[in-house]
C-alpha positions as a Markdown table, in Angstrom:
| # | Residue | x | y | z |
|---|---|---|---|---|
| 1 | Met | -1.6 | -9.8 | 2.4 |
| 2 | Ser | 1.7 | -8.6 | 1.3 |
| 3 | Ser | 0.8 | -5.0 | 1.6 |
| 4 | Ser | 0.0 | -5.4 | 5.3 |
| 5 | Arg | 3.4 | -7.1 | 5.7 |
| 6 | Thr | 5.1 | -4.2 | 4.0 |
| 7 | Leu | 3.2 | -1.8 | 6.3 |
| 8 | Ala | 4.2 | -3.8 | 9.4 |
| 9 | Ala | 7.8 | -4.1 | 8.3 |
| 10 | Ser | 8.0 | -0.4 | 7.5 |
| 11 | Ser | 6.3 | 0.7 | 10.6 |
| 12 | Val | 9.3 | -0.7 | 12.6 |
| 13 | Arg | 11.6 | 1.7 | 10.8 |
| 14 | Leu | 10.0 | 4.8 | 12.5 |
| 15 | Ser | 10.1 | 4.6 | 16.1 |
| 16 | Pro | 8.0 | 7.1 | 18.1 |
| 17 | Glu | 11.0 | 9.2 | 18.7 |
| 18 | Lys | 12.0 | 9.3 | 15.1 |
| 19 | Ile | 8.2 | 10.3 | 14.3 |
| 20 | Val | 8.7 | 13.2 | 16.7 |
| 21 | Glu | 11.9 | 14.2 | 15.2 |
| 22 | Leu | 10.6 | 14.3 | 11.7 |
| 23 | Glu | 7.5 | 16.3 | 12.9 |
| 24 | Thr | 9.7 | 18.8 | 14.6 |
| 25 | Lys | 11.6 | 19.3 | 11.4 |
| 26 | Leu | 8.4 | 19.9 | 9.5 |
| 27 | Glu | 7.4 | 22.7 | 11.7 |
| 28 | Asn | 9.3 | 25.3 | 9.7 |
| 29 | Asn | 8.6 | 23.7 | 6.3 |
| 30 | Pro | 6.3 | 26.0 | 4.3 |
| 31 | Tyr | 4.6 | 22.9 | 2.7 |
| 32 | Phe | 3.8 | 21.6 | 6.2 |
| 33 | Ile | 2.5 | 24.9 | 7.5 |
| 34 | Lys | 0.3 | 25.4 | 4.4 |
| 35 | Phe | -1.3 | 22.1 | 4.9 |
| 36 | Lys | -1.0 | 21.7 | 8.6 |
| 37 | Asn | -4.7 | 21.2 | 9.3 |
| 38 | Lys | -5.0 | 18.4 | 6.6 |
| 39 | Ile | -1.8 | 16.7 | 7.9 |
| 40 | Glu | -3.1 | 16.8 | 11.4 |
| 41 | Lys | -6.5 | 15.4 | 10.2 |
| 42 | Leu | -4.7 | 12.5 | 8.4 |
| 43 | Lys | -2.6 | 11.9 | 11.5 |
| 44 | Ile | -5.9 | 11.3 | 13.5 |
| 45 | Asp | -8.0 | 9.6 | 10.8 |
| 46 | Asp | -5.5 | 7.4 | 9.2 |
| 47 | Pro | -2.3 | 7.0 | 11.3 |
| 48 | Ala | -0.9 | 4.1 | 9.1 |
| 49 | Thr | -1.0 | 6.5 | 5.9 |
| 50 | Tyr | 0.5 | 9.4 | 8.0 |
| 51 | Val | 3.5 | 7.2 | 9.1 |
| 52 | Lys | 3.9 | 5.9 | 5.5 |
| 53 | Arg | 4.1 | 9.5 | 4.3 |
| 54 | Leu | 6.6 | 10.3 | 6.9 |
| 55 | Glu | 8.7 | 7.4 | 5.7 |
| 56 | Leu | 8.5 | 8.6 | 2.2 |
| 57 | Met | 9.7 | 12.0 | 3.2 |
| 58 | Leu | 12.5 | 10.4 | 5.1 |
| 59 | Asp | 13.5 | 8.3 | 2.1 |
| 60 | Gln | 13.6 | 11.4 | -0.1 |
| 61 | Thr | 15.6 | 13.3 | 2.4 |
| 62 | Glu | 18.1 | 10.4 | 2.6 |
| 63 | Lys | 18.4 | 10.1 | -1.2 |
| 64 | Gln | 19.0 | 13.9 | -1.4 |
| 65 | Thr | 21.7 | 13.7 | 1.3 |
| 66 | Asn | 23.4 | 10.7 | -0.5 |
| 67 | Lys | 23.3 | 12.6 | -3.7 |
| 68 | Asn | 24.8 | 15.7 | -2.2 |
| 69 | Glu | 27.5 | 13.7 | -0.5 |
| 70 | Gly | 28.3 | 12.0 | -3.7 |
| 71 | Asn | 29.2 | 15.3 | -5.5 |
């Protein structure tokens, strides 16, 4: 039950516009290009996991930005 709450709460964080923005940033990412077909399949087959992974990527990006700004 708590995991569904976590997903519901975290889903609110990424609006459709933010998802599109993140996907646009990924277009030139070599990792994304390499696994584009698998990522697109995940997006269709399991959208909740896809969004969760985008959120993880956003978290990592924010942490790196904060770390760089702290130096």
